[in-house]
C-alpha positions, -999 to 999 in steps of 0.1 A, spaced: -666 363 -593 -672 327 -583 -693 299 -597 -705 268 -582 -719 250 -613 -712 243 -649 -744 257 -664 -739 293 -675 -769 311 -690 -753 346 -689 -734 364 -717 -703 381 -706 -694 398 -739 -687 435 -745 -677 445 -709 -648 466 -697 -625 448 -673 -598 467 -655 -576 436 -653 -577 429 -690 -542 429 -705 -551 420 -740 -545 439 -772 -566 454 -800 -547 450 -833 -575 462 -856 -583 491 -833 -620 485 -832 -622 491 -794 -627 455 -785 -599 432 -774 -586 405 -797 -580 380 -769 -609 367 -747 -609 377 -710 -616 352 -683 -631 370 -653 -629 339 -631 -593 332 -620 -579 298 -611 -573 311 -576 -610 319 -571 -619 284 -582 -595 270 -556 -609 293 -529 -644 282 -538 -634 246 -531 -613 253 -501 -620 287 -483 -589 284 -461 -568 292 -491 -580 327 -489 -551 333 -465 -528 332 -495 -545 362 -511 -518 385 -527 -491 360 -519 -463 348 -542 -482 315 -547 -513 334 -561 -490 354 -584 -476 321 -597 -511 308 -603 -519 340 -623 -488 336 -644 -495 299 -650 -531 308 -659 -519 332 -686 -495 307 -700 -521 278 -700 -556 295 -703 -573 261 -705 -572 258 -667 -602 281 -662 -637 274 -674 -642 281 -711 -678 291 -708 -670 320 -684 -653 343 -708 -658 377 -724 -649 371 -761 -652 408 -770 -639 428 -740 -638 466 -743 -604 482 -742 -616 514 -725 -644 521 -701 -675 538 -715 -683 571 -699 -720 581 -702 
């Protein structure tokens, strides 16, 4: 997912994300930690498309780890505050 603006009119709550690594302490089916579907690496690629060559490299793994340690590096308004822990099968 990419974004090229700061205005977000969509609501990202209550989705299942396969990359979500949070936890559910009260076991209500929703994660206790918000999930940010936009990664720092995707924001960098959006500004400089040539960095796509680094996809799946050690540098992008370091960015992912840094992003988890300092979550303020990604946009706050692009977050799912109630991510589902399991996918819903209809």
